[in-house]
OpenMM code with the backbone's topology and positions (N, CA, C; nanometers):
from openmm import Vec3, app, unit

residues = "PHE LEU ASN TYR LYS GLU ARG ILE PHE ASP PHE HIS ILE TRP ASP VAL ASP LYS PRO GLU LYS ALA GLY TRP CYS VAL GLU ALA GLY ARG GLY ILE ILE ASP PHE PRO ARG PHE PHE ARG MET LEU ARG GLU HIS ASN TYR THR GLY THR CYS SER LEU GLU TYR GLY LYS ASP MET ASN ASP PRO LEU PRO GLY ILE ALA GLU SER ILE GLY TYR PHE GLY GLY VAL LEU ALA GLY MET GLY ARG ALA THR".split()
positions = [
    Vec3(1.6742, -12.1916, -1.6064),
    Vec3(1.5426, -12.1523, -1.5607),
    Vec3(1.4416, -12.1581, -1.6744),
    Vec3(1.4772, -12.1021, -1.7880),
    Vec3(1.3804, -12.0931, -1.8970),
    Vec3(1.3316, -12.2295, -1.9437),
    Vec3(1.4186, -12.3293, -1.9425),
    Vec3(1.3781, -12.4626, -1.9877),
    Vec3(1.2856, -12.5328, -1.8899),
    Vec3(1.2901, -12.4944, -1.7627),
    Vec3(1.2147, -12.5660, -1.6596),
    Vec3(1.1261, -12.4747, -1.5760),
    Vec3(1.0991, -12.3541, -1.6225),
    Vec3(1.0295, -12.2563, -1.5390),
    Vec3(0.8926, -12.3024, -1.4917),
    Vec3(0.8270, -12.3879, -1.5646),
    Vec3(0.6955, -12.4376, -1.5221),
    Vec3(0.7069, -12.5351, -1.4054),
    Vec3(0.8260, -12.5862, -1.3805),
    Vec3(0.8453, -12.6857, -1.2746),
    Vec3(0.9190, -12.6304, -1.1526),
    Vec3(0.9706, -12.5099, -1.1629),
    Vec3(1.0492, -12.4521, -1.0533),
    Vec3(0.9587, -12.3694, -0.9632),
    Vec3(0.9643, -12.3974, -0.8351),
    Vec3(0.8814, -12.3244, -0.7388),
    Vec3(0.9634, -12.2651, -0.6245),
    Vec3(1.0945, -12.2916, -0.6209),
    Vec3(1.1766, -12.2439, -0.5105),
    Vec3(1.3224, -12.2349, -0.5538),
    Vec3(1.3859, -12.1230, -0.5215),
    Vec3(1.5294, -12.1064, -0.5421),
    Vec3(1.5963, -12.0907, -0.4070),
    Vec3(1.7087, -12.1550, -0.3892),
    Vec3(1.7947, -12.1337, -0.2735),
    Vec3(1.9111, -12.0504, -0.3254),
    Vec3(1.9236, -11.9291, -0.2764),
    Vec3(2.0208, -11.8367, -0.3337),
    Vec3(2.1291, -11.7996, -0.2327),
    Vec3(2.2511, -11.7872, -0.2836),
    Vec3(2.3659, -11.7417, -0.2048),
    Vec3(2.4693, -11.6876, -0.3018),
    Vec3(2.5626, -11.6134, -0.2501),
    Vec3(2.6682, -11.5554, -0.3327),
    Vec3(2.7988, -11.6293, -0.3047),
    Vec3(2.8862, -11.6333, -0.4018),
    Vec3(3.0159, -11.7005, -0.3891),
    Vec3(3.1257, -11.6082, -0.4411),
    Vec3(3.2488, -11.6349, -0.3977),
    Vec3(3.3593, -11.5473, -0.4359),
    Vec3(3.4271, -11.5841, -0.5667),
    Vec3(3.4026, -11.7039, -0.6181),
    Vec3(3.4591, -11.7413, -0.7478),
    Vec3(3.3744, -11.8514, -0.8116),
    Vec3(3.3801, -11.8619, -0.9447),
    Vec3(3.2923, -11.9535, -1.0176),
    Vec3(3.3467, -12.0956, -1.0281),
    Vec3(3.3681, -12.1590, -0.9166),
    Vec3(3.4174, -12.2965, -0.9182),
    Vec3(3.3788, -12.3648, -0.7879),
    Vec3(3.3938, -12.4966, -0.7838),
    Vec3(3.3565, -12.5717, -0.6634),
    Vec3(3.4309, -12.5254, -0.5396),
    Vec3(3.5512, -12.4752, -0.5572),
    Vec3(3.6305, -12.4303, -0.4428),
    Vec3(3.5897, -12.2911, -0.3950),
    Vec3(3.4900, -12.2305, -0.4600),
    Vec3(3.4453, -12.0978, -0.4192),
    Vec3(3.3838, -12.1001, -0.2800),
    Vec3(3.3942, -11.9874, -0.2109),
    Vec3(3.3425, -11.9753, -0.0753),
    Vec3(3.2173, -11.8894, -0.0735),
    Vec3(3.1273, -11.9220, 0.0163),
    Vec3(3.0079, -11.8416, 0.0388),
    Vec3(3.0496, -11.7057, 0.0950),
    Vec3(2.9909, -11.5997, 0.0413),
    Vec3(3.0145, -11.4645, 0.0914),
    Vec3(2.8799, -11.3943, 0.1070),
    Vec3(2.8810, -11.2806, 0.1737),
    Vec3(2.7597, -11.2029, 0.1892),
    Vec3(2.7067, -11.1649, 0.0511),
    Vec3(2.5747, -11.1659, 0.0351),
    Vec3(2.5138, -11.1304, -0.0931),
    Vec3(2.5583, -10.9905, -0.1337),
    Vec3(2.5976, -10.9784, -0.2599),
    Vec3(2.6456, -10.8515, -0.3120),
    Vec3(2.7964, -10.8370, -0.3079),
    Vec3(2.8649, -10.9250, -0.2366),
    Vec3(3.0113, -10.9189, -0.2284),
    Vec3(3.0780, -11.0213, -0.3204),
    Vec3(2.9983, -11.1035, -0.3846),
    Vec3(3.0525, -11.2090, -0.4691),
    Vec3(3.0319, -11.1816, -0.6168),
    Vec3(3.0212, -11.2887, -0.6928),
    Vec3(3.0188, -11.2781, -0.8387),
    Vec3(2.8800, -11.2915, -0.9007),
    Vec3(2.7793, -11.3237, -0.8216),
    Vec3(2.6453, -11.3441, -0.8766),
    Vec3(2.5809, -11.2087, -0.9074),
    Vec3(2.5246, -11.1964, -1.0267),
    Vec3(2.4561, -11.0732, -1.0677),
    Vec3(2.3092, -11.0843, -1.0264),
    Vec3(2.2818, -11.0564, -0.8991),
    Vec3(2.1453, -11.0713, -0.8483),
    Vec3(2.0458, -10.9755, -0.9123),
    Vec3(2.0802, -10.8500, -0.9406),
    Vec3(1.9822, -10.7654, -1.0091),
    Vec3(1.9365, -10.8267, -1.1420),
    Vec3(2.0297, -10.8794, -1.2171),
    Vec3(1.9942, -10.9441, -1.3447),
    Vec3(1.9078, -11.0673, -1.3200),
    Vec3(1.9445, -11.1474, -1.2201),
    Vec3(1.8691, -11.2682, -1.1874),
    Vec3(1.7252, -11.2334, -1.1501),
    Vec3(1.7067, -11.1339, -1.0630),
    Vec3(1.5714, -11.0968, -1.0212),
    Vec3(1.4915, -11.0340, -1.1351),
    Vec3(1.5573, -10.9578, -1.2223),
    Vec3(1.4864, -10.9038, -1.3397),
    Vec3(1.4357, -11.0168, -1.4278),
    Vec3(1.5198, -11.1198, -1.4474),
    Vec3(1.4783, -11.2338, -1.5287),
    Vec3(1.3575, -11.3028, -1.4666),
    Vec3(1.3598, -11.3216, -1.3345),
    Vec3(1.2452, -11.3844, -1.2682),
    Vec3(1.1190, -11.3015, -1.2882),
    Vec3(1.1317, -11.1701, -1.2736),
    Vec3(1.0153, -11.0828, -1.2909),
    Vec3(0.9645, -11.0877, -1.4351),
    Vec3(1.0550, -11.0836, -1.5315),
    Vec3(1.0151, -11.0864, -1.6727),
    Vec3(0.9376, -11.2123, -1.7075),
    Vec3(0.9641, -11.3208, -1.6364),
    Vec3(0.8975, -11.4475, -1.6648),
    Vec3(0.7910, -11.4813, -1.5609),
    Vec3(0.7487, -11.3785, -1.4858),
    Vec3(0.6376, -11.3914, -1.3906),
    Vec3(0.6563, -11.5033, -1.2895),
    Vec3(0.7779, -11.5192, -1.2408),
    Vec3(0.8051, -11.6193, -1.1377),
    Vec3(0.7303, -11.5811, -1.0106),
    Vec3(0.6550, -11.6751, -0.9542),
    Vec3(0.5765, -11.6480, -0.8332),
    Vec3(0.6182, -11.7358, -0.7160),
    Vec3(0.7256, -11.8101, -0.7316),
    Vec3(0.7728, -11.8961, -0.6234),
    Vec3(0.8540, -11.8183, -0.5214),
    Vec3(0.9272, -11.8911, -0.4403),
    Vec3(1.0067, -11.8283, -0.3352),
    Vec3(1.1551, -11.8278, -0.3713),
    Vec3(1.2270, -11.7381, -0.3066),
    Vec3(1.3727, -11.7344, -0.3107),
    Vec3(1.4183, -11.7367, -0.1655),
    Vec3(1.4866, -11.8417, -0.1269),
    Vec3(1.5311, -11.8577, 0.0115),
    Vec3(1.6801, -11.8293, 0.0209),
    Vec3(1.7175, -11.7433, 0.1149),
    Vec3(1.8578, -11.7114, 0.1361),
    Vec3(1.9277, -11.8280, 0.2041),
    Vec3(2.0404, -11.8693, 0.1470),
    Vec3(2.1276, -11.9662, 0.2130),
    Vec3(2.2558, -11.8926, 0.2479),
    Vec3(2.3081, -11.9209, 0.3637),
    Vec3(2.4290, -11.8524, 0.4084),
    Vec3(2.5136, -11.9520, 0.4838),
    Vec3(2.6366, -11.9739, 0.4380),
    Vec3(2.7215, -12.0748, 0.4990),
    Vec3(2.8557, -12.0227, 0.5451),
    Vec3(2.8633, -11.8963, 0.5790),
    Vec3(2.9888, -11.8359, 0.6228),
    Vec3(2.9764, -11.7970, 0.7702),
    Vec3(3.0871, -11.8039, 0.8421),
    Vec3(3.0907, -11.7599, 0.9820),
    Vec3(2.9810, -11.8248, 1.0655),
    Vec3(2.9769, -11.9558, 1.0639),
    Vec3(2.8677, -12.0245, 1.1322),
    Vec3(2.8706, -12.0078, 1.2843),
    Vec3(2.9809, -11.9607, 1.3409),
    Vec3(2.9827, -11.9309, 1.4841),
    Vec3(2.9070, -11.8024, 1.5159),
    Vec3(2.8946, -11.7138, 1.4169),
    Vec3(2.8220, -11.5877, 1.4336),
    Vec3(2.7662, -11.5438, 1.2981),
    Vec3(2.6658, -11.6146, 1.2455),
    Vec3(2.6176, -11.5869, 1.1108),
    Vec3(2.5250, -11.4659, 1.0984),
    Vec3(2.4689, -11.4168, 1.2081),
    Vec3(2.3661, -11.3127, 1.1982),
    Vec3(2.4120, -11.1846, 1.1287),
    Vec3(2.5328, -11.1332, 1.1527),
    Vec3(2.5730, -11.0120, 1.0795),
    Vec3(2.5747, -11.0322, 0.9276),
    Vec3(2.6251, -11.1449, 0.8811),
    Vec3(2.6286, -11.1715, 0.7375),
    Vec3(2.4904, -11.1942, 0.6794),
    Vec3(2.4040, -11.2598, 0.7556),
    Vec3(2.2660, -11.2800, 0.7108),
    Vec3(2.1957, -11.1455, 0.7006),
    Vec3(2.2129, -11.0605, 0.8024),
    Vec3(2.1501, -10.9282, 0.8006),
    Vec3(2.2004, -10.8453, 0.6824),
    Vec3(2.3310, -10.8510, 0.6560),
    Vec3(2.3864, -10.7776, 0.5417),
    Vec3(2.3263, -10.8285, 0.4114),
    Vec3(2.3140, -10.9593, 0.3973),
    Vec3(2.2589, -11.0180, 0.2750),
    Vec3(2.1128, -10.9795, 0.2569),
    Vec3(2.0348, -10.9841, 0.3637),
    Vec3(1.8938, -10.9448, 0.3552),
    Vec3(1.8831, -10.7972, 0.3168),
    Vec3(1.9673, -10.7133, 0.3762),
    Vec3(1.9677, -10.5717, 0.3404),
    Vec3(2.0024, -10.5495, 0.1947),
    Vec3(2.0990, -10.6254, 0.1452),
    Vec3(2.1373, -10.6142, 0.0041),
    Vec3(2.0196, -10.6511, -0.0858),
    Vec3(1.9553, -10.7641, -0.0580),
    Vec3(1.8422, -10.8058, -0.1412),
    Vec3(1.7281, -10.7055, -0.1337),
    Vec3(1.7043, -10.6499, -0.0163),
    Vec3(1.6014, -10.5465, -0.0040),
    Vec3(1.6319, -10.4268, -0.0919),
    Vec3(1.7587, -10.3866, -0.0972),
    Vec3(1.7987, -10.2758, -0.1830),
    Vec3(1.7826, -10.3074, -0.3305),
    Vec3(1.8181, -10.4284, -0.3692),
    Vec3(1.8018, -10.4694, -0.5098),
    Vec3(1.6546, -10.4642, -0.5479),
    Vec3(1.5687, -10.5205, -0.4648),
    Vec3(1.4257, -10.5225, -0.4957),
    Vec3(1.3661, -10.3824, -0.4933),
    Vec3(1.4096, -10.2989, -0.3994),
    Vec3(1.3608, -10.1610, -0.3949),
    Vec3(1.4005, -10.0867, -0.5223),
    Vec3(1.5198, -10.1138, -0.5717),
    Vec3(1.5650, -10.0525, -0.6957),
    Vec3(1.4853, -10.0977, -0.8166),
    Vec3(1.4199, -10.2114, -0.8038),
    Vec3(1.3351, -10.2624, -0.9111),
    Vec3(1.1916, -10.2124, -0.8957),
    Vec3(1.1658, -10.1377, -0.7892),
    Vec3(1.0319, -10.0849, -0.7692),
    Vec3(0.9464, -10.1676, -0.6762),
    Vec3(1.0049, -10.2696, -0.6138),
    Vec3(0.9292, -10.3522, -0.5198),
    Vec3(1.0239, -10.3971, -0.4101),
    Vec3(0.9871, -10.3730, -0.2868),
    Vec3(1.0732, -10.4093, -0.1739),
    Vec3(1.0199, -10.5282, -0.0972),
    Vec3(0.9462, -10.6157, -0.1624),
    Vec3(0.8960, -10.7355, -0.0938),
    Vec3(0.9463, -10.8585, -0.1630),
] * unit.nanometer
topology = app.Topology()
chain = topology.addChain("A")
for resn in residues:
    res = topology.addResidue(resn, chain)
    for name in ("N", "CA", "C"):
        topology.addAtom(name, app.Element.getBySymbol(name[0]), res)
């Protein structure tokens, strides 16, 4: 991010269960990504672009996992003092 921050305007974010290509998508907060640290870094560098949730698990019924992930991100942002 730091090397290209002037050119980045959008992140597609999701969580995974392990740090390799064979890793599986999981609900945000249940995997290995340190989202609080990631969002703090974005805030410290005045990132004004978007972060779009990607979710690729349980495609026959994805809404519960999407709702859980959105709730998790809302909690992370609220803990940072901003819930938007």
